[in-house]
DRENLO-699004 format. One record per atom (N, C-alpha, C, O): residue number from 1; residue in one letter; atom name; x, y, z. Coordinates in nm, 3 decimals, m for minus. Example, Ala and Ser with C-alpha at 12.3 -4.5 7.8 and 13.67 -1.06 7.14 Angstrom:
2
[site 1,A,N,[1.319,m0.569,0.780]],
[site 1,A,CA,[1.230,m0.450,0.780]],
[site 1,A,C,[1.320,m0.330,0.780]],
[site 1,A,O,[1.424,m0.332,0.846]],
[site 2,S,N,[1.285,m0.225,0.708]],
[site 2,S,CA,[1.367,m0.106,0.714]],
[site 2,S,C,[1.290,0.003,0.787]],
[site 2,S,O,[1.341,0.114,0.804]],
This chain:
88
[site 1,M,N,[10.750,9.421,9.116]],
[site 1,M,CA,[10.791,9.453,8.981]],
[site 1,M,C,[10.668,9.498,8.901]],
[site 1,M,O,[10.559,9.441,8.914]],
[site 2,Q,N,[10.687,9.599,8.820]],
[site 2,Q,CA,[10.577,9.652,8.741]],
[site 2,Q,C,[10.543,9.559,8.625]],
[site 2,Q,O,[10.629,9.494,8.567]],
[site 3,D,N,[10.413,9.555,8.593]],
[site 3,D,CA,[10.367,9.479,8.477]],
[site 3,D,C,[10.383,9.568,8.354]],
[site 3,D,O,[10.309,9.665,8.337]],
[site 4,T,N,[10.479,9.534,8.269]],
[site 4,T,CA,[10.499,9.610,8.146]],
[site 4,T,C,[10.464,9.526,8.023]],
[site 4,T,O,[10.517,9.548,7.914]],
[site 5,S,N,[10.375,9.431,8.042]],
[site 5,S,CA,[10.332,9.349,7.928]],
[site 5,S,C,[10.257,9.436,7.828]],
[site 5,S,O,[10.204,9.541,7.862]],
[site 6,R,N,[10.254,9.389,7.706]],
[site 6,R,CA,[10.181,9.462,7.601]],
[site 6,R,C,[10.036,9.487,7.642]],
[site 6,R,O,[9.982,9.595,7.618]],
[site 7,E,N,[9.974,9.387,7.702]],
[site 7,E,CA,[9.834,9.398,7.740]],
[site 7,E,C,[9.813,9.506,7.846]],
[site 7,E,O,[9.719,9.585,7.839]],
[site 8,H,N,[9.903,9.508,7.944]],
[site 8,H,CA,[9.890,9.606,8.051]],
[site 8,H,C,[9.913,9.748,7.998]],
[site 8,H,O,[9.840,9.841,8.032]],
[site 9,V,N,[10.017,9.763,7.915]],
[site 9,V,CA,[10.045,9.894,7.857]],
[site 9,V,C,[9.929,9.937,7.767]],
[site 9,V,O,[9.891,10.054,7.767]],
[site 10,A,N,[9.874,9.845,7.690]],
[site 10,A,CA,[9.759,9.877,7.604]],
[site 10,A,C,[9.638,9.919,7.687]],
[site 10,A,O,[9.564,10.009,7.648]],
[site 11,M,N,[9.619,9.856,7.802]],
[site 11,M,CA,[9.509,9.892,7.890]],
[site 11,M,C,[9.527,10.036,7.943]],
[site 11,M,O,[9.431,10.113,7.949]],
[site 12,I,N,[9.651,10.070,7.980]],
[site 12,I,CA,[9.678,10.205,8.030]],
[site 12,I,C,[9.661,10.308,7.918]],
[site 12,I,O,[9.608,10.416,7.940]],
[site 13,E,N,[9.705,10.273,7.798]],
[site 13,E,CA,[9.688,10.363,7.684]],
[site 13,E,C,[9.539,10.385,7.655]],
[site 13,E,O,[9.497,10.497,7.629]],
[site 14,E,N,[9.461,10.279,7.660]],
[site 14,E,CA,[9.316,10.291,7.638]],
[site 14,E,C,[9.252,10.377,7.746]],
[site 14,E,O,[9.162,10.456,7.718]],
[site 15,E,N,[9.299,10.362,7.869]],
[site 15,E,CA,[9.250,10.446,7.979]],
[site 15,E,C,[9.274,10.593,7.948]],
[site 15,E,O,[9.188,10.677,7.972]],
[site 16,F,N,[9.393,10.624,7.895]],
[site 16,F,CA,[9.426,10.762,7.859]],
[site 16,F,C,[9.336,10.812,7.746]],
[site 16,F,O,[9.285,10.923,7.751]],
[site 17,I,N,[9.317,10.728,7.644]],
[site 17,I,CA,[9.231,10.766,7.532]],
[site 17,I,C,[9.089,10.794,7.580]],
[site 17,I,O,[9.026,10.890,7.535]],
[site 18,Q,N,[9.039,10.711,7.670]],
[site 18,Q,CA,[8.905,10.733,7.725]],
[site 18,Q,C,[8.897,10.863,7.804]],
[site 18,Q,O,[8.796,10.932,7.800]],
[site 19,L,N,[9.003,10.897,7.875]],
[site 19,L,CA,[9.008,11.024,7.948]],
[site 19,L,C,[9.002,11.141,7.851]],
[site 19,L,O,[8.931,11.239,7.876]],
[site 20,V,N,[9.075,11.132,7.740]],
[site 20,V,CA,[9.073,11.237,7.638]],
[site 20,V,C,[8.932,11.253,7.582]],
[site 20,V,O,[8.882,11.365,7.568]],
[site 21,V,N,[8.868,11.141,7.549]],
[site 21,V,CA,[8.731,11.144,7.496]],
[site 21,V,C,[8.636,11.206,7.599]],
[site 21,V,O,[8.554,11.291,7.566]],
[site 22,Q,N,[8.649,11.161,7.723]],
[site 22,Q,CA,[8.564,11.212,7.831]],
[site 22,Q,C,[8.581,11.362,7.847]],
[site 22,Q,O,[8.483,11.435,7.861]],
[site 23,R,N,[8.705,11.411,7.846]],
[site 23,R,CA,[8.731,11.554,7.862]],
[site 23,R,C,[8.677,11.631,7.743]],
[site 23,R,O,[8.626,11.742,7.759]],
[site 24,G,N,[8.687,11.575,7.623]],
[site 24,G,CA,[8.631,11.640,7.504]],
[site 24,G,C,[8.480,11.653,7.513]],
[site 24,G,O,[8.425,11.758,7.480]],
[site 25,K,N,[8.414,11.547,7.558]],
[site 25,K,CA,[8.269,11.551,7.574]],
[site 25,K,C,[8.227,11.652,7.681]],
[site 25,K,O,[8.131,11.727,7.662]],
[site 26,A,N,[8.300,11.653,7.792]],
[site 26,A,CA,[8.268,11.747,7.901]],
[site 26,A,C,[8.286,11.891,7.853]],
[site 26,A,O,[8.203,11.976,7.885]],
[site 27,G,N,[8.390,11.917,7.778]],
[site 27,G,CA,[8.413,12.051,7.723]],
[site 27,G,C,[8.303,12.092,7.627]],
[site 27,G,O,[8.256,12.206,7.629]],
[site 28,A,N,[8.262,11.998,7.541]],
[site 28,A,CA,[8.155,12.027,7.445]],
[site 28,A,C,[8.023,12.055,7.516]],
[site 28,A,O,[7.948,12.143,7.475]],
[site 29,E,N,[7.996,11.981,7.623]],
[site 29,E,CA,[7.873,12.004,7.700]],
[site 29,E,C,[7.876,12.139,7.771]],
[site 29,E,O,[7.775,12.210,7.777]],
[site 30,E,N,[7.992,12.174,7.825]],
[site 30,E,CA,[8.002,12.298,7.901]],
[site 30,E,C,[8.007,12.422,7.812]],
[site 30,E,O,[7.944,12.523,7.842]],
[site 31,Y,N,[8.083,12.415,7.702]],
[site 31,Y,CA,[8.108,12.534,7.620]],
[site 31,Y,C,[8.039,12.532,7.484]],
[site 31,Y,O,[8.033,12.634,7.416]],
[site 32,G,N,[7.988,12.417,7.444]],
[site 32,G,CA,[7.928,12.404,7.312]],
[site 32,G,C,[8.017,12.319,7.222]],
[site 32,G,O,[8.139,12.323,7.233]],
[site 33,E,N,[7.955,12.244,7.134]],
[site 33,E,CA,[8.028,12.146,7.054]],
[site 33,E,C,[8.139,12.207,6.969]],
[site 33,E,O,[8.246,12.148,6.953]],
[site 34,F,N,[8.114,12.325,6.914]],
[site 34,F,CA,[8.215,12.386,6.827]],
[site 34,F,C,[8.267,12.519,6.882]],
[site 34,F,O,[8.310,12.605,6.805]],
[site 35,A,N,[8.263,12.536,7.013]],
[site 35,A,CA,[8.310,12.660,7.075]],
[site 35,A,C,[8.457,12.686,7.042]],
[site 35,A,O,[8.500,12.801,7.033]],
[site 36,Y,N,[8.533,12.581,7.026]],
[site 36,Y,CA,[8.676,12.597,6.996]],
[site 36,Y,C,[8.699,12.672,6.866]],
[site 36,Y,O,[8.807,12.729,6.847]],
[site 37,M,N,[8.600,12.673,6.776]],
[site 37,M,CA,[8.616,12.743,6.649]],
[site 37,M,C,[8.628,12.894,6.670]],
[site 37,M,O,[8.687,12.963,6.587]],
[site 38,K,N,[8.572,12.945,6.779]],
[site 38,K,CA,[8.576,13.089,6.808]],
[site 38,K,C,[8.701,13.127,6.887]],
[site 38,K,O,[8.733,13.245,6.900]],
[site 39,N,N,[8.771,13.029,6.939]],
[site 39,N,CA,[8.885,13.056,7.027]],
[site 39,N,C,[9.016,13.055,6.951]],
[site 39,N,O,[9.030,12.988,6.848]],
[site 40,N,N,[9.112,13.130,7.003]],
[site 40,N,CA,[9.247,13.125,6.949]],
[site 40,N,C,[9.317,13.008,7.017]],
[site 40,N,O,[9.380,13.023,7.122]],
[site 41,T,N,[9.305,12.891,6.957]],
[site 41,T,CA,[9.356,12.769,7.021]],
[site 41,T,C,[9.508,12.770,7.034]],
[site 41,T,O,[9.562,12.702,7.121]],
[site 42,L,N,[9.577,12.844,6.949]],
[site 42,L,CA,[9.723,12.851,6.961]],
[site 42,L,C,[9.761,12.924,7.091]],
[site 42,L,O,[9.848,12.877,7.164]],
[site 43,D,N,[9.697,13.037,7.118]],
[site 43,D,CA,[9.723,13.107,7.244]],
[site 43,D,C,[9.681,13.021,7.363]],
[site 43,D,O,[9.748,13.019,7.466]],
[site 44,M,N,[9.569,12.951,7.349]],
[site 44,M,CA,[9.524,12.863,7.457]],
[site 44,M,C,[9.629,12.754,7.483]],
[site 44,M,O,[9.656,12.721,7.598]],
[site 45,M,N,[9.687,12.701,7.378]],
[site 45,M,CA,[9.788,12.597,7.391]],
[site 45,M,C,[9.912,12.650,7.461]],
[site 45,M,O,[9.971,12.580,7.543]],
[site 46,F,N,[9.952,12.774,7.429]],
[site 46,F,CA,[10.067,12.833,7.498]],
[site 46,F,C,[10.042,12.837,7.648]],
[site 46,F,O,[10.130,12.803,7.728]],
[site 47,E,N,[9.922,12.877,7.687]],
[site 47,E,CA,[9.887,12.881,7.829]],
[site 47,E,C,[9.886,12.741,7.889]],
[site 47,E,O,[9.936,12.720,8.000]],
[site 48,E,N,[9.830,12.645,7.818]],
[site 48,E,CA,[9.826,12.508,7.866]],
[site 48,E,C,[9.966,12.449,7.880]],
[site 48,E,O,[9.993,12.376,7.975]],
[site 49,L,N,[10.053,12.479,7.785]],
[site 49,L,CA,[10.191,12.430,7.794]],
[site 49,L,C,[10.262,12.485,7.917]],
[site 49,L,O,[10.337,12.413,7.983]],
[site 50,A,N,[10.238,12.612,7.948]],
[site 50,A,CA,[10.295,12.668,8.070]],
[site 50,A,C,[10.240,12.596,8.192]],
[site 50,A,O,[10.313,12.569,8.287]],
[site 51,D,N,[10.110,12.566,8.191]],
[site 51,D,CA,[10.050,12.490,8.301]],
[site 51,D,C,[10.112,12.352,8.313]],
[site 51,D,O,[10.143,12.306,8.422]],
[site 52,I,N,[10.130,12.286,8.199]],
[site 52,I,CA,[10.188,12.152,8.200]],
[site 52,I,C,[10.329,12.154,8.257]],
[site 52,I,O,[10.366,12.066,8.336]],
[site 53,V,N,[10.407,12.253,8.219]],
[site 53,V,CA,[10.543,12.264,8.273]],
[site 53,V,C,[10.536,12.282,8.425]],
[site 53,V,O,[10.615,12.221,8.498]],
[site 54,N,N,[10.443,12.364,8.473]],
[site 54,N,CA,[10.428,12.380,8.618]],
[site 54,N,C,[10.386,12.249,8.683]],
[site 54,N,O,[10.436,12.214,8.789]],
[site 55,Y,N,[10.293,12.175,8.620]],
[site 55,Y,CA,[10.253,12.045,8.676]],
[site 55,Y,C,[10.373,11.951,8.683]],
[site 55,Y,O,[10.388,11.877,8.780]],
[site 56,C,N,[10.458,11.954,8.581]],
[site 56,C,CA,[10.578,11.870,8.582]],
[site 56,C,C,[10.670,11.912,8.696]],
[site 56,C,O,[10.724,11.826,8.766]],
[site 57,R,N,[10.687,12.040,8.717]],
[site 57,R,CA,[10.772,12.089,8.826]],
[site 57,R,C,[10.715,12.045,8.960]],
[site 57,R,O,[10.788,11.995,9.045]],
[site 58,F,N,[10.584,12.063,8.978]],
[site 58,F,CA,[10.521,12.023,9.104]],
[site 58,F,C,[10.535,11.873,9.127]],
[site 58,F,O,[10.563,11.828,9.238]],
[site 59,T,N,[10.514,11.796,9.021]],
[site 59,T,CA,[10.522,11.650,9.032]],
[site 59,T,C,[10.666,11.607,9.061]],
[site 59,T,O,[10.687,11.513,9.137]],
[site 60,Y,N,[10.763,11.673,9.002]],
[site 60,Y,CA,[10.902,11.643,9.031]],
[site 60,Y,C,[10.930,11.662,9.179]],
[site 60,Y,O,[10.990,11.576,9.243]],
[site 61,I,N,[10.886,11.774,9.234]],
[site 61,I,CA,[10.908,11.802,9.376]],
[site 61,I,C,[10.842,11.694,9.462]],
[site 61,I,O,[10.903,11.642,9.555]],
[site 62,K,N,[10.716,11.662,9.430]],
[site 62,K,CA,[10.645,11.561,9.508]],
[site 62,K,C,[10.712,11.425,9.499]],
[site 62,K,O,[10.724,11.355,9.599]],
[site 63,L,N,[10.756,11.387,9.380]],
[site 63,L,CA,[10.823,11.258,9.363]],
[site 63,L,C,[10.957,11.254,9.435]],
[site 63,L,O,[10.992,11.152,9.493]],
[site 64,R,N,[11.032,11.364,9.432]],
[site 64,R,CA,[11.159,11.368,9.504]],
[site 64,R,C,[11.137,11.355,9.654]],
[site 64,R,O,[11.211,11.283,9.721]],
[site 65,L,N,[11.035,11.423,9.706]],
[site 65,L,CA,[11.003,11.411,9.848]],
[site 65,L,C,[10.961,11.268,9.881]],
[site 65,L,O,[11.002,11.213,9.983]],
[site 66,F,N,[10.880,11.207,9.795]],
[site 66,F,CA,[10.837,11.069,9.814]],
[site 66,F,C,[10.958,10.975,9.811]],
[site 66,F,O,[10.967,10.883,9.891]],
[site 67,K,N,[11.049,11.000,9.718]],
[site 67,K,CA,[11.170,10.917,9.709]],
[site 67,K,C,[11.251,10.927,9.838]],
[site 67,K,O,[11.304,10.826,9.885]],
[site 68,E,N,[11.261,11.046,9.895]],
[site 68,E,CA,[11.333,11.061,10.021]],
[site 68,E,C,[11.267,10.978,10.131]],
[site 68,E,O,[11.337,10.914,10.210]],
[site 69,V,N,[11.136,10.978,10.136]],
[site 69,V,CA,[11.064,10.898,10.236]],
[site 69,V,C,[11.093,10.749,10.215]],
[site 69,V,O,[11.124,10.677,10.310]],
[site 70,V,N,[11.084,10.705,10.090]],
[site 70,V,CA,[11.109,10.564,10.059]],
[site 70,V,C,[11.254,10.528,10.090]],
[site 70,V,O,[11.280,10.425,10.153]],
[site 71,D,N,[11.349,10.612,10.047]],
[site 71,D,CA,[11.490,10.585,10.075]],
[site 71,D,C,[11.517,10.578,10.224]],
[site 71,D,O,[11.590,10.490,10.271]],
[site 72,N,N,[11.459,10.671,10.300]],
[site 72,N,CA,[11.479,10.671,10.446]],
[site 72,N,C,[11.419,10.546,10.509]],
[site 72,N,O,[11.479,10.487,10.599]],
[site 73,A,N,[11.300,10.506,10.462]],
[site 73,A,CA,[11.237,10.386,10.516]],
[site 73,A,C,[11.319,10.262,10.484]],
[site 73,A,O,[11.338,10.175,10.569]],
[site 74,L,N,[11.369,10.254,10.361]],
[site 74,L,CA,[11.452,10.139,10.323]],
[site 74,L,C,[11.582,10.137,10.402]],
[site 74,L,O,[11.627,10.032,10.445]],
[site 75,S,N,[11.641,10.254,10.421]],
[site 75,S,CA,[11.765,10.262,10.497]],
[site 75,S,C,[11.742,10.222,10.642]],
[site 75,S,O,[11.822,10.148,10.699]],
[site 76,A,N,[11.634,10.270,10.702]],
[site 76,A,CA,[11.603,10.235,10.840]],
[site 76,A,C,[11.575,10.086,10.852]],
[site 76,A,O,[11.617,10.022,10.949]],
[site 77,H,N,[11.506,10.030,10.754]],
[site 77,H,CA,[11.474,9.887,10.756]],
[site 77,H,C,[11.601,9.804,10.743]],
[site 77,H,O,[11.618,9.704,10.813]],
[site 78,S,N,[11.691,9.845,10.654]],
[site 78,S,CA,[11.813,9.764,10.633]],
[site 78,S,C,[11.907,9.773,10.752]],
[site 78,S,O,[11.984,9.679,10.776]],
[site 79,T,N,[11.904,9.882,10.827]],
[site 79,T,CA,[11.991,9.889,10.945]],
[site 79,T,C,[11.932,9.813,11.063]],
[site 79,T,O,[12.006,9.777,11.155]],
[site 80,R,N,[11.801,9.788,11.062]],
[site 80,R,CA,[11.737,9.713,11.171]],
[site 80,R,C,[11.734,9.565,11.143]],
[site 80,R,O,[11.719,9.485,11.235]],
[site 81,T,N,[11.749,9.525,11.018]],
[site 81,T,CA,[11.736,9.385,10.981]],
[site 81,T,C,[11.874,9.322,10.970]],
[site 81,T,O,[11.962,9.375,10.902]],
[site 82,D,N,[11.891,9.210,11.036]],
[site 82,D,CA,[12.017,9.138,11.026]],
[site 82,D,C,[12.019,9.067,10.892]],
[site 82,D,O,[11.934,8.982,10.865]],
[site 83,V,N,[12.114,9.101,10.809]],
[site 83,V,CA,[12.119,9.041,10.675]],
[site 83,V,C,[12.229,8.938,10.662]],
[site 83,V,O,[12.249,8.884,10.554]],
[site 84,G,N,[12.298,8.908,10.768]],
[site 84,G,CA,[12.405,8.812,10.754]],
[site 84,G,C,[12.420,8.725,10.877]],
[site 84,G,O,[12.367,8.754,10.984]],
[site 85,G,N,[12.493,8.618,10.860]],
[site 85,G,CA,[12.529,8.532,10.973]],
[site 85,G,C,[12.417,8.443,11.020]],
[site 85,G,O,[12.299,8.475,11.007]],
[site 86,D,N,[12.455,8.333,11.074]],
[site 86,D,CA,[12.361,8.236,11.130]],
[site 86,D,C,[12.362,8.251,11.281]],
[site 86,D,O,[12.469,8.241,11.342]],
[site 87,H,N,[12.248,8.275,11.342]],
[site 87,H,CA,[12.240,8.296,11.486]],
[site 87,H,C,[12.179,8.177,11.558]],
[site 87,H,O,[12.117,8.194,11.663]],
[site 88,S,N,[12.195,8.058,11.505]],
[site 88,S,CA,[12.135,7.941,11.570]],
[site 88,S,C,[12.217,7.890,11.683]],
[site 88,S,O,[12.180,7.791,11.747]],
């Protein structure tokens, strides 16, 4: 069972925030601290949104394939395991 406690969720949220900060710093080091001021960030966002949609599509496919593997393994396990009756 997954840990969905407030503390665990807060830890994951903090992990995400740190990733955002890290990516911002890396971008500033690579392109310059205020390079974004010269860019058309709206057009950049349109491109990023298209990328995100593709990542979602790819992840959906991967998760569905993974689910098939898990379902097949569970099905194979349940057909091999005796779940009823006393054999003493």
